[in-house]
PDB file of N, CA, C and O in Angstrom:
ATOM      1  N   MET A   1     386.383 158.722-124.655  1.00  0.00           N
ATOM      2  CA  MET A   1     385.060 158.729-124.053  1.00  0.00           C
ATOM      3  C   MET A   1     384.252 159.863-124.674  1.00  0.00           C
ATOM      4  O   MET A   1     384.789 160.937-124.945  1.00  0.00           O
ATOM      5  N   GLU A   2     382.987 159.630-124.894  1.00  0.00           N
ATOM      6  CA  GLU A   2     382.094 160.624-125.485  1.00  0.00           C
ATOM      7  C   GLU A   2     381.567 161.563-124.402  1.00  0.00           C
ATOM      8  O   GLU A   2     381.367 161.146-123.261  1.00  0.00           O
ATOM      9  N   PRO A   3     381.342 162.836-124.757  1.00  0.00           N
ATOM     10  CA  PRO A   3     380.759 163.763-123.783  1.00  0.00           C
ATOM     11  C   PRO A   3     379.371 163.289-123.347  1.00  0.00           C
ATOM     12  O   PRO A   3     378.610 162.726-124.134  1.00  0.00           O
ATOM     13  N   ILE A   4     379.072 163.528-122.092  1.00  0.00           N
ATOM     14  CA  ILE A   4     377.763 163.171-121.543  1.00  0.00           C
ATOM     15  C   ILE A   4     377.175 164.436-120.938  1.00  0.00           C
ATOM     16  O   ILE A   4     377.696 164.947-119.947  1.00  0.00           O
ATOM     17  N   GLY A   5     376.109 164.941-121.515  1.00  0.00           N
ATOM     18  CA  GLY A   5     375.481 166.144-120.983  1.00  0.00           C
ATOM     19  C   GLY A   5     376.483 167.271-120.847  1.00  0.00           C
ATOM     20  O   GLY A   5     377.186 167.608-121.800  1.00  0.00           O
ATOM     21  N   ALA A   6     376.547 167.847-119.670  1.00  0.00           N
ATOM     22  CA  ALA A   6     377.443 168.971-119.408  1.00  0.00           C
ATOM     23  C   ALA A   6     378.817 168.533-118.911  1.00  0.00           C
ATOM     24  O   ALA A   6     379.657 169.379-118.604  1.00  0.00           O
ATOM     25  N   TRP A   7     379.058 167.228-118.829  1.00  0.00           N
ATOM     26  CA  TRP A   7     380.328 166.738-118.291  1.00  0.00           C
ATOM     27  C   TRP A   7     381.462 166.932-119.299  1.00  0.00           C
ATOM     28  O   TRP A   7     381.396 166.389-120.401  1.00  0.00           O
ATOM     29  N   PRO A   8     382.503 167.695-118.946  1.00  0.00           N
ATOM     30  CA  PRO A   8     383.669 167.842-119.828  1.00  0.00           C
ATOM     31  C   PRO A   8     384.420 166.514-119.955  1.00  0.00           C
ATOM     32  O   PRO A   8     384.433 165.704-119.029  1.00  0.00           O
ATOM     33  N   LEU A   9     385.036 166.310-121.102  1.00  0.00           N
ATOM     34  CA  LEU A   9     385.750 165.054-121.358  1.00  0.00           C
ATOM     35  C   LEU A   9     386.864 164.794-120.354  1.00  0.00           C
ATOM     36  O   LEU A   9     387.055 163.656-119.925  1.00  0.00           O
ATOM     37  N   ASN A  10     387.608 165.846-119.971  1.00  0.00           N
ATOM     38  CA  ASN A  10     388.711 165.620-119.037  1.00  0.00           C
ATOM     39  C   ASN A  10     388.206 165.126-117.677  1.00  0.00           C
ATOM     40  O   ASN A  10     388.866 164.315-117.028  1.00  0.00           O
ATOM     41  N   ILE A  11     387.064 165.603-117.258  1.00  0.00           N
ATOM     42  CA  ILE A  11     386.476 165.136-115.997  1.00  0.00           C
ATOM     43  C   ILE A  11     385.969 163.704-116.162  1.00  0.00           C
ATOM     44  O   ILE A  11     386.165 162.864-115.284  1.00  0.00           O
ATOM     45  N   LEU A  12     385.321 163.434-117.286  1.00  0.00           N
ATOM     46  CA  LEU A  12     384.833 162.067-117.545  1.00  0.00           C
ATOM     47  C   LEU A  12     385.984 161.067-117.567  1.00  0.00           C
ATOM     48  O   LEU A  12     385.860 159.958-117.048  1.00  0.00           O
ATOM     49  N   ASP A  13     387.103 161.463-118.169  1.00  0.00           N
ATOM     50  CA  ASP A  13     388.271 160.576-118.214  1.00  0.00           C
ATOM     51  C   ASP A  13     388.791 160.273-116.812  1.00  0.00           C
ATOM     52  O   ASP A  13     389.110 159.127-116.495  1.00  0.00           O
ATOM     53  N   GLU A  14     388.874 161.301-115.979  1.00  0.00           N
ATOM     54  CA  GLU A  14     389.342 161.093-114.602  1.00  0.00           C
ATOM     55  C   GLU A  14     388.367 160.216-113.820  1.00  0.00           C
ATOM     56  O   GLU A  14     388.784 159.343-113.058  1.00  0.00           O
ATOM     57  N   LEU A  15     387.085 160.447-114.008  1.00  0.00           N
ATOM     58  CA  LEU A  15     386.087 159.616-113.324  1.00  0.00           C
ATOM     59  C   LEU A  15     386.196 158.163-113.774  1.00  0.00           C
ATOM     60  O   LEU A  15     386.089 157.246-112.959  1.00  0.00           O
ATOM     61  N   ALA A  16     386.409 157.957-115.066  1.00  0.00           N
ATOM     62  CA  ALA A  16     386.528 156.600-115.610  1.00  0.00           C
ATOM     63  C   ALA A  16     387.731 155.870-115.023  1.00  0.00           C
ATOM     64  O   ALA A  16     387.688 154.652-114.851  1.00  0.00           O
ATOM     65  N   ARG A  17     388.804 156.598-114.714  1.00  0.00           N
ATOM     66  CA  ARG A  17     389.983 155.974-114.092  1.00  0.00           C
ATOM     67  C   ARG A  17     389.626 155.301-112.772  1.00  0.00           C
ATOM     68  O   ARG A  17     390.297 154.369-112.330  1.00  0.00           O
ATOM     69  N   HIS A  18     388.555 155.793-112.155  1.00  0.00           N
ATOM     70  CA  HIS A  18     388.125 155.249-110.863  1.00  0.00           C
ATOM     71  C   HIS A  18     386.885 154.373-111.005  1.00  0.00           C
ATOM     72  O   HIS A  18     386.253 154.007-110.014  1.00  0.00           O
ATOM     73  N   GLY A  19     386.543 154.040-112.255  1.00  0.00           N
ATOM     74  CA  GLY A  19     385.414 153.156-112.490  1.00  0.00           C
ATOM     75  C   GLY A  19     384.058 153.830-112.409  1.00  0.00           C
ATOM     76  O   GLY A  19     383.039 153.157-112.252  1.00  0.00           O
ATOM     77  N   LEU A  20     384.035 155.149-112.513  1.00  0.00           N
ATOM     78  CA  LEU A  20     382.779 155.887-112.417  1.00  0.00           C
ATOM     79  C   LEU A  20     382.356 156.409-113.786  1.00  0.00           C
ATOM     80  O   LEU A  20     383.178 156.936-114.536  1.00  0.00           O
ATOM     81  N   ALA A  21     381.089 156.264-114.105  1.00  0.00           N
ATOM     82  CA  ALA A  21     380.539 156.735-115.381  1.00  0.00           C
ATOM     83  C   ALA A  21     379.238 157.476-115.090  1.00  0.00           C
ATOM     84  O   ALA A  21     378.177 156.857-115.006  1.00  0.00           O
ATOM     85  N   PRO A  22     379.313 158.797-114.936  1.00  0.00           N
ATOM     86  CA  PRO A  22     378.108 159.548-114.572  1.00  0.00           C
ATOM     87  C   PRO A  22     377.102 159.627-115.711  1.00  0.00           C
ATOM     88  O   PRO A  22     377.450 159.554-116.889  1.00  0.00           O
ATOM     89  N   LYS A  23     375.865 159.775-115.324  1.00  0.00           N
ATOM     90  CA  LYS A  23     374.796 160.071-116.278  1.00  0.00           C
ATOM     91  C   LYS A  23     374.660 161.597-116.310  1.00  0.00           C
ATOM     92  O   LYS A  23     375.210 162.277-115.444  1.00  0.00           O
ATOM     93  N   PRO A  24     373.948 162.137-117.281  1.00  0.00           N
ATOM     94  CA  PRO A  24     373.821 163.598-117.353  1.00  0.00           C
ATOM     95  C   PRO A  24     373.266 164.238-116.081  1.00  0.00           C
ATOM     96  O   PRO A  24     373.592 165.383-115.770  1.00  0.00           O
ATOM     97  N   ASP A  25     372.433 163.505-115.348  1.00  0.00           N
ATOM     98  CA  ASP A  25     371.822 164.081-114.144  1.00  0.00           C
ATOM     99  C   ASP A  25     372.508 163.656-112.838  1.00  0.00           C
ATOM    100  O   ASP A  25     371.989 163.927-111.755  1.00  0.00           O
ATOM    101  N   THR A  26     373.656 163.000-112.928  1.00  0.00           N
ATOM    102  CA  THR A  26     374.379 162.586-111.720  1.00  0.00           C
ATOM    103  C   THR A  26     374.966 163.813-111.033  1.00  0.00           C
ATOM    104  O   THR A  26     375.682 164.586-111.670  1.00  0.00           O
ATOM    105  N   PRO A  27     374.680 164.009-109.751  1.00  0.00           N
ATOM    106  CA  PRO A  27     375.230 165.166-109.045  1.00  0.00           C
ATOM    107  C   PRO A  27     376.749 165.032-108.861  1.00  0.00           C
ATOM    108  O   PRO A  27     377.229 163.990-108.413  1.00  0.00           O
ATOM    109  N   PRO A  28     377.497 166.072-109.201  1.00  0.00           N
ATOM    110  CA  PRO A  28     378.952 166.030-109.019  1.00  0.00           C
ATOM    111  C   PRO A  28     379.352 165.731-107.572  1.00  0.00           C
ATOM    112  O   PRO A  28     380.347 165.047-107.336  1.00  0.00           O
ATOM    113  N   ALA A  29     378.591 166.234-106.613  1.00  0.00           N
ATOM    114  CA  ALA A  29     378.930 166.008-105.204  1.00  0.00           C
ATOM    115  C   ALA A  29     378.893 164.520-104.852  1.00  0.00           C
ATOM    116  O   ALA A  29     379.696 164.057-104.042  1.00  0.00           O
ATOM    117  N   LEU A  30     377.979 163.778-105.444  1.00  0.00           N
ATOM    118  CA  LEU A  30     377.901 162.334-105.203  1.00  0.00           C
ATOM    119  C   LEU A  30     379.153 161.638-105.726  1.00  0.00           C
ATOM    120  O   LEU A  30     379.709 160.766-105.058  1.00  0.00           O
ATOM    121  N   LEU A  31     379.591 162.023-106.911  1.00  0.00           N
ATOM    122  CA  LEU A  31     380.798 161.429-107.492  1.00  0.00           C
ATOM    123  C   LEU A  31     382.030 161.784-106.674  1.00  0.00           C
ATOM    124  O   LEU A  31     382.910 160.947-106.475  1.00  0.00           O
ATOM    125  N   ARG A  32     382.096 163.028-106.199  1.00  0.00           N
ATOM    126  CA  ARG A  32     383.242 163.435-105.386  1.00  0.00           C
ATOM    127  C   ARG A  32     383.293 162.610-104.105  1.00  0.00           C
ATOM    128  O   ARG A  32     384.365 162.196-103.663  1.00  0.00           O
ATOM    129  N   GLU A  33     382.137 162.378-103.521  1.00  0.00           N
ATOM    130  CA  GLU A  33     382.068 161.562-102.304  1.00  0.00           C
ATOM    131  C   GLU A  33     382.573 160.142-102.574  1.00  0.00           C
ATOM    132  O   GLU A  33     383.290 159.568-101.755  1.00  0.00           O
ATOM    133  N   GLN A  34     382.196 159.586-103.715  1.00  0.00           N
ATOM    134  CA  GLN A  34     382.640 158.235-104.063  1.00  0.00           C
ATOM    135  C   GLN A  34     384.151 158.196-104.285  1.00  0.00           C
ATOM    136  O   GLN A  34     384.818 157.255-103.856  1.00  0.00           O
ATOM    137  N   ILE A  35     384.689 159.208-104.949  1.00  0.00           N
ATOM    138  CA  ILE A  35     386.135 159.267-105.171  1.00  0.00           C
ATOM    139  C   ILE A  35     386.860 159.443-103.844  1.00  0.00           C
ATOM    140  O   ILE A  35     387.906 158.835-103.614  1.00  0.00           O
ATOM    141  N   SER A  36     386.307 160.267-102.984  1.00  0.00           N
ATOM    142  CA  SER A  36     386.904 160.475-101.667  1.00  0.00           C
ATOM    143  C   SER A  36     386.929 159.172-100.867  1.00  0.00           C
ATOM    144  O   SER A  36     387.909 158.879-100.184  1.00  0.00           O
ATOM    145  N   ASP A  37     385.861 158.401-100.953  1.00  0.00           N
ATOM    146  CA  ASP A  37     385.819 157.099-100.274  1.00  0.00           C
ATOM    147  C   ASP A  37     386.910 156.171-100.809  1.00  0.00           C
ATOM    148  O   ASP A  37     387.586 155.487-100.040  1.00  0.00           O
ATOM    149  N   LEU A  38     387.076 156.154-102.130  1.00  0.00           N
ATOM    150  CA  LEU A  38     388.124 155.328-102.742  1.00  0.00           C
ATOM    151  C   LEU A  38     389.513 155.773-102.273  1.00  0.00           C
ATOM    152  O   LEU A  38     390.367 154.945-101.957  1.00  0.00           O
ATOM    153  N   TYR A  39     389.721 157.082-102.233  1.00  0.00           N
ATOM    154  CA  TYR A  39     391.013 157.619-101.802  1.00  0.00           C
ATOM    155  C   TYR A  39     391.295 157.216-100.351  1.00  0.00           C
ATOM    156  O   TYR A  39     392.389 156.751-100.031  1.00  0.00           O
ATOM    157  N   ARG A  40     390.314 157.397 -99.490  1.00  0.00           N
ATOM    158  CA  ARG A  40     390.512 157.030 -98.081  1.00  0.00           C
ATOM    159  C   ARG A  40     390.814 155.543 -97.931  1.00  0.00           C
ATOM    160  O   ARG A  40     391.653 155.154 -97.118  1.00  0.00           O
ATOM    161  N   TYR A  41     390.132 154.714 -98.713  1.00  0.00           N
ATOM    162  CA  TYR A  41     390.408 153.280 -98.679  1.00  0.00           C
ATOM    163  C   TYR A  41     391.857 153.017 -99.076  1.00  0.00           C
ATOM    164  O   TYR A  41     392.562 152.268 -98.400  1.00  0.00           O
ATOM    165  N   GLU A  42     392.300 153.630-100.169  1.00  0.00           N
ATOM    166  CA  GLU A  42     393.663 153.392-100.646  1.00  0.00           C
ATOM    167  C   GLU A  42     394.712 153.947 -99.691  1.00  0.00           C
ATOM    168  O   GLU A  42     395.761 153.329 -99.507  1.00  0.00           O
ATOM    169  N   ILE A  43     394.452 155.095 -99.082  1.00  0.00           N
ATOM    170  CA  ILE A  43     395.430 155.672 -98.151  1.00  0.00           C
ATOM    171  C   ILE A  43     395.547 154.785 -96.909  1.00  0.00           C
ATOM    172  O   ILE A  43     396.634 154.632 -96.352  1.00  0.00           O
ATOM    173  N   ARG A  44     394.436 154.206 -96.480  1.00  0.00           N
ATOM    174  CA  ARG A  44     394.483 153.280 -95.334  1.00  0.00           C
ATOM    175  C   ARG A  44     395.233 152.005 -95.695  1.00  0.00           C
ATOM    176  O   ARG A  44     395.987 151.474 -94.880  1.00  0.00           O
ATOM    177  N   GLN A  45     395.028 151.514 -96.906  1.00  0.00           N
ATOM    178  CA  GLN A  45     395.762 150.337 -97.369  1.00  0.00           C
ATOM    179  C   GLN A  45     397.261 150.622 -97.387  1.00  0.00           C
ATOM    180  O   GLN A  45     398.070 149.786 -96.985  1.00  0.00           O
ATOM    181  N   LEU A  46     397.617 151.811 -97.857  1.00  0.00           N
ATOM    182  CA  LEU A  46     399.021 152.216 -97.898  1.00  0.00           C
ATOM    183  C   LEU A  46     399.608 152.237 -96.487  1.00  0.00           C
ATOM    184  O   LEU A  46     400.703 151.727 -96.253  1.00  0.00           O
ATOM    185  N   ARG A  47     398.872 152.828 -95.557  1.00  0.00           N
ATOM    186  CA  ARG A  47     399.313 152.876 -94.160  1.00  0.00           C
ATOM    187  C   ARG A  47     399.491 151.468 -93.600  1.00  0.00           C
ATOM    188  O   ARG A  47     400.490 151.179 -92.941  1.00  0.00           O
ATOM    189  N   ASP A  48     398.530 150.600 -93.859  1.00  0.00           N
ATOM    190  CA  ASP A  48     398.600 149.235 -93.344  1.00  0.00           C
ATOM    191  C   ASP A  48     399.783 148.474 -93.937  1.00  0.00           C
ATOM    192  O   ASP A  48     400.447 147.712 -93.234  1.00  0.00           O
ATOM    193  N   ARG A  49     400.046 148.676 -95.220  1.00  0.00           N
ATOM    194  CA  ARG A  49     401.189 148.019 -95.862  1.00  0.00           C
ATOM    195  C   ARG A  49     402.502 148.514 -95.257  1.00  0.00           C
ATOM    196  O   ARG A  49     403.448 147.743 -95.096  1.00  0.00           O
ATOM    197  N   CYS A  50     402.552 149.797 -94.927  1.00  0.00           N
ATOM    198  CA  CYS A  50     403.755 150.345 -94.292  1.00  0.00           C
ATOM    199  C   CYS A  50     403.932 149.724 -92.903  1.00  0.00           C
ATOM    200  O   CYS A  50     405.032 149.306 -92.540  1.00  0.00           O
ATOM    201  N   ARG A  51     402.861 149.667 -92.144  1.00  0.00           N
ATOM    202  CA  ARG A  51     402.920 149.069 -90.803  1.00  0.00           C
ATOM    203  C   ARG A  51     403.312 147.598 -90.848  1.00  0.00           C
ATOM    204  O   ARG A  51     403.949 147.090 -89.925  1.00  0.00           O
ATOM    205  N   ALA A  52     402.930 146.918 -91.923  1.00  0.00           N
ATOM    206  CA  ALA A  52     403.260 145.498 -92.074  1.00  0.00           C
ATOM    207  C   ALA A  52     404.706 145.293 -92.517  1.00  0.00           C
ATOM    208  O   ALA A  52     405.173 144.158 -92.611  1.00  0.00           O
ATOM    209  N   GLY A  53     405.413 146.386 -92.789  1.00  0.00           N
ATOM    210  CA  GLY A  53     406.818 146.286 -93.156  1.00  0.00           C
ATOM    211  C   GLY A  53     407.080 146.112 -94.638  1.00  0.00           C
ATOM    212  O   GLY A  53     408.201 145.787 -95.032  1.00  0.00           O
ATOM    213  N   GLU A  54     406.069 146.321 -95.469  1.00  0.00           N
ATOM    214  CA  GLU A  54     406.248 146.176 -96.915  1.00  0.00           C
ATOM    215  C   GLU A  54     407.203 147.239 -97.460  1.00  0.00           C
ATOM    216  O   GLU A  54     407.910 147.005 -98.440  1.00  0.00           O
ATOM    217  N   PHE A  55     407.215 148.410 -96.814  1.00  0.00           N
ATOM    218  CA  PHE A  55     408.156 149.473 -97.151  1.00  0.00           C
ATOM    219  C   PHE A  55     408.362 150.318 -95.897  1.00  0.00           C
ATOM    220  O   PHE A  55     407.584 150.230 -94.948  1.00  0.00           O
ATOM    221  N   THR A  56     409.404 151.129 -95.899  1.00  0.00           N
ATOM    222  CA  THR A  56     409.753 151.907 -94.710  1.00  0.00           C
ATOM    223  C   THR A  56     408.874 153.147 -94.580  1.00  0.00           C
ATOM    224  O   THR A  56     408.236 153.585 -95.537  1.00  0.00           O
ATOM    225  N   THR A  57     408.858 153.695 -93.376  1.00  0.00           N
ATOM    226  CA  THR A  57     408.108 154.931 -93.159  1.00  0.00           C
ATOM    227  C   THR A  57     408.729 156.088 -93.937  1.00  0.00           C
ATOM    228  O   THR A  57     408.044 157.062 -94.249  1.00  0.00           O
ATOM    229  N   ARG A  58     410.004 155.990 -94.250  1.00  0.00           N
ATOM    230  CA  ARG A  58     410.643 157.027 -95.074  1.00  0.00           C
ATOM    231  C   ARG A  58     410.112 157.006 -96.500  1.00  0.00           C
ATOM    232  O   ARG A  58     410.099 158.041 -97.167  1.00  0.00           O
ATOM    233  N   ALA A  59     409.679 155.858 -96.973  1.00  0.00           N
ATOM    234  CA  ALA A  59     409.137 155.731 -98.333  1.00  0.00           C
ATOM    235  C   ALA A  59     407.666 156.134 -98.398  1.00  0.00           C
ATOM    236  O   ALA A  59     407.133 156.366 -99.483  1.00  0.00           O
ATOM    237  N   LEU A  60     407.012 156.218 -97.247  1.00  0.00           N
ATOM    238  CA  LEU A  60     405.578 156.501 -97.220  1.00  0.00           C
ATOM    239  C   LEU A  60     405.208 157.847 -97.849  1.00  0.00           C
ATOM    240  O   LEU A  60     404.284 157.882 -98.662  1.00  0.00           O
ATOM    241  N   PRO A  61     405.874 158.949 -97.520  1.00  0.00           N
ATOM    242  CA  PRO A  61     405.472 160.231 -98.126  1.00  0.00           C
ATOM    243  C   PRO A  61     405.486 160.227 -99.654  1.00  0.00           C
ATOM    244  O   PRO A  61     404.582 160.786-100.274  1.00  0.00           O
ATOM    245  N   ALA A  62     406.476 159.619-100.262  1.00  0.00           N
ATOM    246  CA  ALA A  62     406.539 159.566-101.729  1.00  0.00           C
ATOM    247  C   ALA A  62     405.371 158.756-102.285  1.00  0.00           C
ATOM    248  O   ALA A  62     404.813 159.095-103.328  1.00  0.00           O
ATOM    249  N   ARG A  63     405.012 157.705-101.598  1.00  0.00           N
ATOM    250  CA  ARG A  63     403.888 156.884-102.056  1.00  0.00           C
ATOM    251  C   ARG A  63     402.564 157.633-101.899  1.00  0.00           C
ATOM    252  O   ARG A  63     401.662 157.487-102.724  1.00  0.00           O
ATOM    253  N   VAL A  64     402.453 158.428-100.847  1.00  0.00           N
ATOM    254  CA  VAL A  64     401.251 159.244-100.653  1.00  0.00           C
ATOM    255  C   VAL A  64     401.135 160.279-101.770  1.00  0.00           C
ATOM    256  O   VAL A  64     400.043 160.513-102.289  1.00  0.00           O
ATOM    257  N   VAL A  65     402.253 160.897-102.140  1.00  0.00           N
ATOM    258  CA  VAL A  65     402.250 161.877-103.233  1.00  0.00           C
ATOM    259  C   VAL A  65     401.794 161.216-104.530  1.00  0.00           C
ATOM    260  O   VAL A  65     400.982 161.781-105.263  1.00  0.00           O
ATOM    261  N   GLU A  66     402.305 160.033-104.812  1.00  0.00           N
ATOM    262  CA  GLU A  66     401.892 159.313-106.026  1.00  0.00           C
ATOM    263  C   GLU A  66     400.395 158.990-105.987  1.00  0.00           C
ATOM    264  O   GLU A  66     399.706 159.086-107.002  1.00  0.00           O
ATOM    265  N   LEU A  67     399.909 158.613-104.825  1.00  0.00           N
ATOM    266  CA  LEU A  67     398.483 158.320-104.690  1.00  0.00           C
ATOM    267  C   LEU A  67     397.654 159.579-104.931  1.00  0.00           C
ATOM    268  O   LEU A  67     396.636 159.530-105.622  1.00  0.00           O
ATOM    269  N   ARG A  68     398.082 160.698-104.370  1.00  0.00           N
ATOM    270  CA  ARG A  68     397.356 161.961-104.563  1.00  0.00           C
ATOM    271  C   ARG A  68     397.287 162.352-106.030  1.00  0.00           C
ATOM    272  O   ARG A  68     396.285 162.911-106.475  1.00  0.00           O
ATOM    273  N   LYS A  69     398.334 162.067-106.779  1.00  0.00           N
ATOM    274  CA  LYS A  69     398.344 162.391-108.214  1.00  0.00           C
ATOM    275  C   LYS A  69     397.259 161.622-108.958  1.00  0.00           C
ATOM    276  O   LYS A  69     396.734 162.102-109.962  1.00  0.00           O
ATOM    277  N   ARG A  70     396.926 160.442-108.475  1.00  0.00           N
ATOM    278  CA  ARG A  70     395.877 159.644-109.118  1.00  0.00           C
ATOM    279  C   ARG A  70     394.479 160.141-108.756  1.00  0.00           C
ATOM    280  O   ARG A  70     393.494 159.741-109.376  1.00  0.00           O
ATOM    281  N   TYR A  71     394.396 161.002-107.765  1.00  0.00           N
ATOM    282  CA  TYR A  71     393.113 161.534-107.309  1.00  0.00           C
ATOM    283  C   TYR A  71     393.066 163.049-107.474  1.00  0.00           C
ATOM    284  O   TYR A  71     392.680 163.773-106.556  1.00  0.00           O
ATOM    285  N   VAL A  72     393.460 163.516-108.645  1.00  0.00           N
ATOM    286  CA  VAL A  72     393.538 164.949-108.920  1.00  0.00           C
ATOM    287  C   VAL A  72     392.176 165.637-108.787  1.00  0.00           C
ATOM    288  O   VAL A  72     392.121 166.814-108.433  1.00  0.00           O
ATOM    289  N   LEU A  73     391.097 164.938-109.061  1.00  0.00           N
ATOM    290  CA  LEU A  73     389.769 165.550-108.954  1.00  0.00           C
ATOM    291  C   LEU A  73     389.462 166.038-107.539  1.00  0.00           C
ATOM    292  O   LEU A  73     388.683 166.976-107.367  1.00  0.00           O
ATOM    293  N   LEU A  74     390.056 165.423-106.542  1.00  0.00           N
ATOM    294  CA  LEU A  74     389.810 165.857-105.169  1.00  0.00           C
ATOM    295  C   LEU A  74     390.406 167.231-104.888  1.00  0.00           C
ATOM    296  O   LEU A  74     390.034 167.878-103.909  1.00  0.00           O
ATOM    297  N   SER A  75     391.323 167.679-105.732  1.00  0.00           N
ATOM    298  CA  SER A  75     391.933 168.999-105.545  1.00  0.00           C
ATOM    299  C   SER A  75     391.168 170.098-106.280  1.00  0.00           C
ATOM    300  O   SER A  75     391.496 171.277-106.153  1.00  0.00           O
ATOM    301  N   ILE A  76     390.151 169.711-107.045  1.00  0.00           N
ATOM    302  CA  ILE A  76     389.345 170.674-107.796  1.00  0.00           C
ATOM    303  C   ILE A  76     388.001 170.824-107.091  1.00  0.00           C
ATOM    304  O   ILE A  76     387.328 169.828-106.827  1.00  0.00           O
ATOM    305  N   PRO A  77     387.602 172.066-106.782  1.00  0.00           N
ATOM    306  CA  PRO A  77     386.286 172.240-106.151  1.00  0.00           C
ATOM    307  C   PRO A  77     385.186 171.630-107.023  1.00  0.00           C
ATOM    308  O   PRO A  77     385.158 171.831-108.237  1.00  0.00           O
ATOM    309  N   VAL A  78     384.298 170.897-106.395  1.00  0.00           N
ATOM    310  CA  VAL A  78     383.257 170.169-107.121  1.00  0.00           C
ATOM    311  C   VAL A  78     382.391 171.110-107.962  1.00  0.00           C
ATOM    312  O   VAL A  78     381.851 170.700-108.990  1.00  0.00           O
ATOM    313  N   GLU A  79     382.256 172.356-107.536  1.00  0.00           N
ATOM    314  CA  GLU A  79     381.460 173.328-108.282  1.00  0.00           C
ATOM    315  C   GLU A  79     382.063 173.613-109.655  1.00  0.00           C
ATOM    316  O   GLU A  79     381.361 174.059-110.563  1.00  0.00           O
ATOM    317  N   ARG A  80     383.354 173.359-109.808  1.00  0.00           N
ATOM    318  CA  ARG A  80     384.033 173.644-111.072  1.00  0.00           C
ATOM    319  C   ARG A  80     384.066 172.444-112.015  1.00  0.00           C
ATOM    320  O   ARG A  80     384.474 172.592-113.167  1.00  0.00           O
ATOM    321  N   TRP A  81     383.660 171.292-111.574  1.00  0.00           N
ATOM    322  CA  TRP A  81     383.743 170.095-112.412  1.00  0.00           C
ATOM    323  C   TRP A  81     382.985 170.260-113.718  1.00  0.00           C
ATOM    324  O   TRP A  81     383.476 169.843-114.767  1.00  0.00           O
ATOM    325  N   LEU A  82     381.818 170.849-113.680  1.00  0.00           N
ATOM    326  CA  LEU A  82     381.022 171.018-114.893  1.00  0.00           C
ATOM    327  C   LEU A  82     381.422 172.264-115.670  1.00  0.00           C
ATOM    328  O   LEU A  82     381.028 172.421-116.826  1.00  0.00           O
ATOM    329  N   ALA A  83     382.193 173.144-115.060  1.00  0.00           N
ATOM    330  CA  ALA A  83     382.588 174.392-115.712  1.00  0.00           C
ATOM    331  C   ALA A  83     383.927 174.288-116.427  1.00  0.00           C
ATOM    332  O   ALA A  83     384.290 175.188-117.184  1.00  0.00           O
ATOM    333  N   LEU A  84     384.668 173.210-116.203  1.00  0.00           N
ATOM    334  CA  LEU A  84     385.993 173.080-116.811  1.00  0.00           C
ATOM    335  C   LEU A  84     385.868 172.795-118.301  1.00  0.00           C
ATOM    336  O   LEU A  84     384.931 172.129-118.741  1.00  0.00           O
ATOM    337  N   PRO A  85     386.840 173.315-119.085  1.00  0.00           N
ATOM    338  CA  PRO A  85     386.806 173.065-120.534  1.00  0.00           C
ATOM    339  C   PRO A  85     387.156 171.629-120.866  1.00  0.00           C
ATOM    340  O   PRO A  85     387.174 171.253-122.038  1.00  0.00           O
TER     341      PRO A  85
END
């Protein structure tokens, strides 16, 4: 992916994993909100699948950890998104 404005490539790559492609003037907080919405949707789906018996409650924590790894941007303060190398 090509750099866009002040957006670092590593951040752009992570955003692209979630189907997001910011413009140079897109506020980072808006993108974080969208990623957070996606994460909440997926965590609820995971919970519902567990309740439906697709996997045991003992398997749930490992699946949550794997899901969190796919949403690494949520662990980085939004103020740092444009400052990262």
